[in-house]
C-alpha positions as CSV (number, residue, x, y, z in Angstrom):
1,M,-11.3,27.4,0.1
2,S,-11.4,28.1,3.8
3,G,-8.0,29.7,4.2
4,I,-5.8,30.0,7.3
5,N,-4.3,33.3,8.2
6,Y,-0.5,32.7,8.5
7,S,0.3,36.4,9.0
8,E,-0.8,36.2,12.6
9,R,1.4,35.2,15.5
10,I,-1.0,32.3,16.0
11,P,-2.2,31.1,12.6
12,N,-6.0,30.6,12.6
13,N,-9.2,30.7,10.7
14,V,-11.4,31.8,13.6
15,D,-10.7,35.6,13.3
16,L,-8.7,35.5,16.5
17,A,-7.6,39.1,16.1
18,S,-11.2,40.3,16.7
19,N,-11.1,38.9,20.3
20,K,-8.1,40.7,21.8
21,A,-8.5,39.2,25.3
22,L,-8.5,35.7,23.9
23,Q,-5.6,36.5,21.6
24,R,-3.5,37.8,24.5
25,A,-4.3,34.8,26.6
26,L,-3.3,32.3,23.9
27,E,-0.1,34.4,23.1
28,R,0.8,34.1,26.8
29,W,0.3,30.3,26.5
30,Q,2.4,30.0,23.3
31,P,5.9,30.4,24.9
32,A,5.0,27.7,27.5
33,Y,4.0,25.5,24.6
34,L,7.3,26.1,22.8
35,N,9.2,25.4,26.0
36,W,7.3,22.2,26.4
37,W,8.2,21.2,22.8
38,G,11.8,22.0,23.4
39,E,11.9,19.9,26.5
40,M,9.6,17.0,25.6
41,G,9.3,17.1,21.7
42,P,11.4,15.0,19.4
43,D,14.9,14.6,20.9
44,K,17.9,16.3,19.2
45,S,15.7,17.5,16.3
46,Q,15.5,21.3,16.8
47,T,17.8,22.2,13.9
48,L,16.7,19.6,11.3
49,D,15.0,20.7,8.1
50,V,12.0,18.3,7.7
51,Y,9.8,17.9,4.6
52,L,6.5,18.6,6.4
53,R,2.9,19.0,5.4
54,T,1.2,22.2,6.7
55,A,-2.5,23.0,6.5
56,V,-3.2,26.0,4.4
57,S,-6.9,25.7,4.4
58,V,-9.6,23.5,5.9
59,D,-11.0,22.5,2.5
60,P,-10.5,18.7,2.2
61,K,-9.9,19.1,-1.6
62,G,-6.7,21.1,-1.2
63,W,-5.7,21.9,2.4
64,A,-2.0,20.9,2.6
65,H,1.3,22.5,1.6
66,Y,4.7,20.6,1.6
67,D,8.0,22.2,2.3
68,Y,11.1,22.0,4.5
69,V,10.5,23.3,8.0
70,K,12.4,23.3,11.2
71,M,10.0,21.8,13.7
72,P,10.2,24.6,16.3
73,D,9.2,27.0,13.5
74,Y,6.2,24.9,12.4
75,R,3.1,27.1,12.3
76,W,0.9,25.5,14.9
77,G,-2.5,27.2,15.1
78,I,-6.3,27.0,15.4
79,F,-8.2,25.5,12.5
80,L,-11.9,24.7,12.6
81,A,-13.8,23.0,9.8
82,P,-16.3,25.2,8.0
83,A,-19.5,26.0,9.9
84,E,-22.5,24.0,8.7
85,K,-25.4,26.4,8.1
86,D,-28.4,26.0,10.4
87,R,-26.7,22.9,12.0
88,K,-29.0,21.0,14.4
89,V,-28.4,18.7,17.4
90,N,-28.7,15.2,15.9
91,F,-29.2,13.0,19.0
92,G,-30.2,13.0,22.7
93,T,-32.9,15.0,24.4
94,H,-31.9,18.1,22.5
95,R,-32.3,16.5,19.1
96,G,-33.6,19.0,16.6
97,D,-32.5,22.1,18.5
98,P,-30.0,24.5,17.0
99,A,-26.4,23.4,17.7
100,W,-24.9,25.3,20.6
101,Q,-22.4,28.1,19.8
102,E,-21.7,28.6,23.5
103,V,-21.4,26.1,26.4
104,P,-24.7,25.5,28.3
105,G,-24.1,26.2,31.9
106,E,-25.5,22.8,33.1
107,Y,-22.9,21.0,30.9
108,R,-19.9,23.2,31.5
109,S,-17.9,21.0,33.8
110,T,-18.7,17.8,31.9
111,L,-17.7,19.3,28.5
112,R,-14.5,20.7,30.0
113,R,-13.6,17.3,31.3
114,I,-14.2,15.7,27.9
115,I,-12.0,18.3,26.2
116,V,-9.2,18.1,28.7
117,T,-9.1,14.3,28.5
118,Q,-8.9,14.5,24.7
119,G,-6.4,17.3,24.8
120,D,-4.2,15.4,27.3
121,T,-3.6,12.5,24.8
122,E,-2.1,14.8,22.2
123,P,1.1,15.9,24.0
124,A,1.3,12.5,25.7
125,S,1.9,10.7,22.5
126,V,4.6,13.2,21.5
127,E,6.3,12.5,24.9
128,Q,6.0,8.8,24.4
129,Q,7.7,9.0,21.0
130,R,10.4,11.6,21.7
131,H,13.4,9.3,21.4
132,L,12.4,7.3,18.4
133,G,14.1,9.7,15.9
134,Q,17.5,8.4,17.2
135,T,16.7,4.9,15.9
136,C,14.8,5.6,12.7
137,P,14.8,2.8,10.0
138,S,15.0,5.4,7.2
139,L,14.6,9.1,6.4
140,Y,11.1,8.3,5.0
141,D,10.1,6.9,8.4
142,L,11.8,9.7,10.4
143,R,9.9,12.3,8.4
144,N,6.6,10.4,9.0
145,L,7.3,10.3,12.8
146,F,8.0,14.1,12.8
147,Q,4.8,14.7,10.8
148,V,2.8,12.8,13.4
149,N,4.5,14.7,16.2
150,V,3.8,18.2,14.8
151,E,0.2,17.3,14.1
152,E,-0.3,15.9,17.6
153,G,1.1,19.3,18.8
154,R,-1.5,21.1,16.7
155,H,-4.3,19.0,18.1
156,L,-3.2,20.1,21.5
157,W,-3.6,23.7,20.3
158,A,-7.1,22.8,19.0
159,M,-8.2,21.7,22.5
160,V,-6.5,24.6,24.3
161,Y,-8.3,27.1,22.0
162,L,-11.6,25.6,23.1
163,L,-10.6,25.7,26.8
164,H,-9.5,29.4,26.5
165,A,-12.3,30.6,24.3
166,Y,-15.2,29.0,26.2
167,F,-14.3,28.1,29.8
168,G,-12.7,31.3,31.2
169,R,-10.2,31.0,34.0
170,D,-10.9,27.3,34.6
171,G,-10.1,26.7,30.9
172,R,-6.9,28.7,31.1
173,E,-5.7,26.7,34.1
174,E,-6.5,23.4,32.4
175,G,-4.5,24.6,29.4
176,E,-1.5,25.2,31.6
177,A,-1.9,21.8,33.3
178,L,-1.8,20.1,29.8
179,L,1.8,21.2,29.6
180,E,2.6,20.2,33.2
181,R,1.7,16.5,33.1
182,R,4.2,14.1,31.7
183,S,3.7,10.6,30.1
184,G,4.8,8.0,32.6
185,D,5.6,10.4,35.4
186,S,4.9,8.8,38.8
187,D,3.8,12.1,40.4
188,N,2.0,13.8,37.6
189,P,1.1,11.3,34.8
190,R,-1.1,11.6,31.8
191,I,-4.8,11.0,32.4
192,L,-5.3,7.8,30.4
193,T,-3.2,4.7,31.2
194,A,-2.3,3.8,27.6
195,F,-0.7,7.2,27.3
196,N,1.7,6.5,30.1
197,E,3.1,3.3,28.4
198,K,6.6,3.6,26.9
199,T,7.0,3.6,23.1
200,P,10.6,2.2,23.1
201,D,10.9,1.1,19.5
202,W,9.5,1.5,16.0
203,L,7.5,-1.7,16.1
204,S,5.6,-0.2,19.2
205,F,5.3,3.1,17.3
206,F,3.7,1.5,14.3
207,M,1.3,-0.5,16.5
208,F,0.4,2.6,18.4
209,T,-0.4,4.6,15.3
210,F,-2.3,1.6,13.8
211,L,-4.3,0.9,16.9
212,T,-4.2,3.7,19.4
213,D,-4.5,6.5,16.8
214,R,-7.4,4.6,15.4
215,D,-9.0,4.8,18.8
216,G,-8.4,8.6,18.4
217,K,-10.2,8.5,15.1
218,Y,-13.3,7.0,16.7
219,Q,-13.2,9.2,19.8
220,L,-12.9,12.3,17.6
221,A,-15.7,11.1,15.3
222,A,-18.0,10.7,18.3
223,L,-17.0,14.2,19.5
224,A,-17.5,15.6,16.0
225,E,-21.2,14.8,16.5
226,S,-21.4,17.0,19.6
227,A,-24.1,19.6,19.9
228,F,-21.4,22.0,21.0
229,D,-20.6,23.2,17.5
230,P,-17.0,24.6,18.1
231,L,-16.0,21.2,19.4
232,S,-17.6,19.5,16.5
233,R,-15.9,21.7,13.9
234,T,-12.6,21.3,15.7
235,C,-12.7,17.5,15.7
236,R,-13.9,17.4,12.1
237,F,-10.7,19.0,10.9
238,M,-8.5,17.0,13.3
239,L,-9.9,13.9,11.7
240,T,-8.5,15.1,8.4
241,E,-5.0,15.1,9.9
242,E,-5.5,11.8,11.9
243,A,-5.9,9.8,8.7
244,H,-2.1,10.1,8.0
245,H,-1.3,8.7,11.4
246,L,-3.3,5.5,10.7
247,F,-1.6,5.3,7.3
248,V,1.8,5.4,9.0
249,G,0.9,2.6,11.4
250,E,-0.8,0.2,9.0
251,T,1.8,0.6,6.2
252,G,4.7,0.4,8.7
253,I,3.6,-2.9,10.0
254,G,2.8,-4.1,6.5
255,R,6.3,-3.3,5.4
256,I,7.7,-5.3,8.4
257,I,5.6,-8.3,7.4
258,Q,6.7,-7.9,3.8
259,R,10.4,-7.9,4.7
260,T,10.0,-10.9,7.0
261,C,8.1,-12.9,4.4
262,E,10.8,-12.1,1.8
263,V,13.5,-13.5,4.2
264,M,11.3,-16.5,5.0
265,N,11.0,-17.4,1.3
266,E,14.6,-16.6,0.5
267,H,15.9,-18.9,3.2
268,K,13.0,-21.3,3.2
269,T,12.4,-21.2,6.9
270,D,9.8,-20.1,9.4
271,D,11.9,-20.8,12.5
272,P,11.7,-17.7,14.7
273,A,15.2,-18.2,16.0
274,K,16.8,-18.4,12.6
275,L,14.8,-15.4,11.3
276,R,15.9,-13.4,14.3
277,G,19.5,-14.4,13.5
278,M,18.9,-12.9,10.0
279,G,17.8,-9.6,11.6
280,V,14.1,-9.6,10.9
281,I,11.1,-9.8,13.2
282,D,9.4,-13.2,13.1
283,L,5.6,-13.3,12.6
284,P,4.7,-14.8,16.0
285,T,6.5,-11.9,17.7
286,L,4.5,-9.4,15.6
287,Q,1.3,-11.2,16.7
288,K,2.3,-10.9,20.4
289,Y,2.9,-7.1,19.9
290,L,-0.5,-6.9,18.2
291,N,-2.1,-8.7,21.1
292,F,-0.6,-6.3,23.6
293,H,-1.3,-3.0,21.9
294,Y,-4.8,-4.1,20.9
295,S,-5.7,-5.0,24.5
296,V,-4.2,-1.8,26.0
297,T,-6.0,0.4,23.4
298,S,-9.3,-1.5,24.0
299,D,-9.3,-0.3,27.6
300,L,-9.4,3.3,26.3
301,Y,-13.1,2.8,25.6
302,G,-13.9,2.2,29.2
303,S,-16.4,-0.2,30.8
304,E,-18.8,-2.1,28.7
305,V,-21.8,-0.6,30.5
306,S,-21.4,3.0,31.5
307,S,-23.8,5.6,33.0
308,N,-21.4,8.4,32.0
309,A,-21.5,7.4,28.4
310,A,-25.3,7.4,28.6
311,S,-25.3,10.9,30.1
312,F,-22.9,12.2,27.4
313,F,-25.2,11.0,24.7
314,T,-28.5,12.0,26.3
315,E,-27.1,15.5,26.9
316,G,-25.9,15.9,23.3
317,L,-22.2,16.1,24.3
318,K,-20.8,13.0,22.5
319,G,-22.6,10.9,19.8
320,R,-21.9,7.6,18.1
321,F,-19.6,7.0,15.2
322,D,-21.4,8.2,12.0
323,E,-24.4,9.2,14.1
324,T,-26.5,10.7,11.3
325,K,-26.1,7.5,9.2
326,I,-27.7,5.3,11.8
327,G,-31.3,4.4,11.2
328,D,-32.9,4.7,14.6
329,D,-34.5,7.4,16.7
330,H,-31.1,8.8,17.9
331,Q,-32.5,8.9,21.5
332,L,-32.2,5.2,22.4
333,E,-35.0,5.3,25.0
334,S,-36.1,1.7,24.2
335,T,-33.3,0.2,22.2
336,E,-31.0,-2.6,23.4
337,Y,-27.4,-3.5,22.5
338,E,-25.5,-6.8,23.0
339,V,-22.5,-6.7,25.4
340,P,-20.3,-9.5,26.8
341,D,-21.0,-11.1,30.2
342,V,-19.4,-13.9,32.2
343,A,-21.5,-16.8,33.7
344,A,-20.2,-20.0,35.2
345,D,-16.7,-19.2,33.9
346,K,-17.8,-18.8,30.4
347,I,-18.1,-15.7,28.3
348,V,-21.7,-15.2,27.1
349,S,-23.6,-12.2,25.9
350,K,-26.6,-10.2,27.2
351,H,-28.7,-7.3,26.0
352,V,-28.7,-4.1,28.0
353,P,-30.2,-0.7,27.3
354,A,-28.3,0.8,24.3
355,L,-27.8,4.0,26.1
356,T,-25.6,2.4,28.7
357,A,-23.7,0.3,26.1
358,L,-22.3,3.2,24.0
359,N,-18.7,2.5,25.0
360,E,-19.1,-1.0,23.8
361,R,-20.7,0.0,20.6
362,L,-17.8,2.5,19.8
363,R,-15.3,-0.3,20.8
364,D,-17.1,-2.7,18.3
365,D,-16.9,0.0,15.6
366,W,-13.2,0.3,16.2
367,I,-12.7,-3.5,16.3
368,A,-14.4,-3.8,12.9
369,D,-12.1,-1.2,11.4
370,V,-9.0,-2.8,13.0
371,Q,-10.0,-6.1,11.5
372,K,-10.1,-4.6,8.0
373,G,-6.5,-3.5,8.5
374,I,-5.6,-7.0,9.7
375,D,-7.2,-8.5,6.6
376,R,-5.0,-6.2,4.5
377,W,-1.9,-7.4,6.4
378,N,-2.8,-11.0,5.9
379,R,-2.8,-10.6,2.1
380,I,1.0,-10.2,2.4
381,P,1.9,-13.7,3.7
382,E,-0.9,-15.1,1.6
383,K,0.6,-13.7,-1.6
384,A,4.0,-15.0,-0.5
385,G,2.6,-18.5,-0.1
386,I,3.1,-18.5,3.7
387,P,0.3,-20.0,5.8
388,F,0.7,-17.7,8.8
389,R,-2.3,-15.3,9.4
390,F,-2.7,-12.6,12.0
391,K,-5.7,-12.7,14.3
392,L,-7.2,-10.3,16.8
393,P,-7.4,-11.8,20.3
394,H,-10.8,-11.9,22.1
395,K,-11.9,-8.5,23.3
396,G,-11.6,-9.8,26.9
397,F,-7.9,-10.7,26.6
398,H,-5.5,-8.9,28.8
399,R,-8.0,-6.2,29.9
400,R,-7.6,-3.9,32.9
401,I,-10.8,-1.9,32.7
402,G,-14.4,-3.1,32.7
403,L,-16.0,-6.6,32.9
404,F,-12.7,-8.5,32.3
405,T,-10.5,-6.6,34.8
406,D,-10.2,-9.4,37.3
407,L,-10.4,-12.3,34.9
408,H,-7.8,-14.2,32.9
409,I,-9.0,-14.6,29.3
410,D,-6.9,-16.4,26.6
411,P,-6.8,-15.1,23.1
412,E,-9.5,-17.5,22.0
413,G,-11.9,-16.1,24.6
414,K,-11.7,-18.9,27.2
415,V,-11.7,-18.0,30.9
416,I,-8.6,-19.6,32.4
417,S,-7.1,-19.9,35.9
418,E,-4.3,-17.7,37.2
419,A,-2.0,-20.7,37.0
420,D,-2.8,-21.3,33.3
421,W,-2.3,-17.6,32.6
422,T,1.1,-17.7,34.3
423,H,2.1,-20.8,32.4
424,H,1.0,-19.5,28.9
425,H,1.0,-15.7,28.8
426,A,4.6,-15.5,27.5
427,G,3.3,-17.1,24.3
428,W,0.7,-14.4,23.9
429,L,2.3,-11.2,25.0
430,P,5.8,-9.8,24.4
431,T,8.4,-11.0,26.9
432,E,11.4,-9.1,28.0
433,E,13.5,-11.3,25.6
434,D,11.1,-10.3,22.7
435,R,11.4,-6.6,23.6
436,A,15.2,-6.8,24.0
437,F,15.5,-8.5,20.5
438,V,13.3,-5.8,18.8
439,H,15.3,-3.1,20.6
440,S,18.5,-4.7,19.3
441,L,17.4,-4.1,15.7
442,M,16.8,-0.4,16.3
443,G,19.9,1.1,14.6
444,R,19.7,4.5,12.8
445,V,19.5,4.7,9.0
446,T,19.7,8.2,7.6
447,E,21.1,7.8,4.1
448,P,18.4,8.7,1.5
449,G,16.8,5.6,-0.1
450,K,18.3,3.2,2.5
451,F,16.2,1.2,4.9
452,A,16.9,-1.0,7.9
453,N,17.1,-4.7,7.2
454,W,14.0,-5.5,9.2
455,I,11.6,-3.3,7.1
456,A,10.8,-3.1,3.4
457,P,10.7,0.2,1.5
458,P,7.3,1.8,0.9
459,H,5.6,1.4,-2.5
460,Q,5.8,5.1,-3.1
461,G,7.2,8.3,-1.6
462,I,5.5,11.2,0.0
463,N,3.7,13.8,-2.1
464,K,4.8,12.1,-5.3
465,Q,8.5,12.4,-4.3
466,P,10.8,9.5,-5.0
467,I,11.6,7.0,-2.2
468,D,15.2,8.2,-2.1
469,F,14.2,11.8,-1.6
470,E,16.0,13.7,1.2
471,Y,13.0,13.9,3.6
472,V,15.1,15.2,6.4
473,R,18.1,17.4,6.0
474,F,20.8,17.3,8.7
475,S,22.8,20.3,7.7
């Protein structure tokens, strides 16, 4: 097993003690991080004992330890996946060269920007979710929220380590700036728009972890292919932790669907107003939340055609999802890829050089993965004998970046007028009334084994514990 040294002030498996200058720099950053956590981490949670998972090795067969921890005492640190002996660059113009252990000078600023952008998403999501603990539907869910939060904090550490270790003074300044920006701040917001959106309720949280953290999976997987080996190894271990976040989102929404279907069958109604009166979230409202979060997250992939994405690939900085499993030349000099286009107010497709369509390819990989989760959700009403099925909207729906920015696209993929959009969009996206209703359900349930009326219990507890286990201790 590739163990992690927890005797150090900063736990790590990179032999940090052998580089005293780097160790001192990170030890100077650590108090600022803890101050940020105290100010912007989970609200009113500092003294709670939480049943958390902590990495004890980077071996995927046995890397986690479970125990009660107060979150300010969580042992955040620097954990890289094991080095791959004689690893080569797998794509781009450097394909076949030894993977880089240092940053090539010509790619320094670009790599730094990539790492900063990824790093900025990690504290942003903690900030977005900081008040959710006050409205948790159960101790089980509260613990899962806190697990997501501490791991996002550790992912910030992962990126800050790279900035400090490989980018000198510029990297240290960028590390400081990661603690200065704030999600939703009008003067100093987070870099990406989706990470400045509010997460005001648990339905939004579950959608975020299902959809936006799934984007994180694909972005990290693309960076795990990087020719810069420390970045690759960092992202490979982050992906191990990211899997839990996707589980929280998918099963969270699945449990909401389950509870709604139970009430629908018990009372023999599909009337949204009646269901709301019974304190559950009607399925059409869940569809509208899905439409919103899907479209906002889709924008994170950028424009359908991108010269920046082409440069990242050609230079070996960022690959494709499962790059080594793709059966082509991994240089894409003469390959094409299909992307959407608009002609005569109709959405069509066209072929463009695959190098410039890498954003769209990664988005398509994400969409296919999201659809598998939707298929699993749809088994719940199907099993209950309810005809409703969830459906992803067209990829052009409600977009703010790329080809569809200035167009109005309905969920079926039809280009419509501004007047039609104004008339119909309240049936496709959450309204203020919808959000107010969902917010009205957000009471706080903290008795072990009890769950809010709008969500079903999970099928099993965490780490083989019973569902009524005391996942969070308040005294």
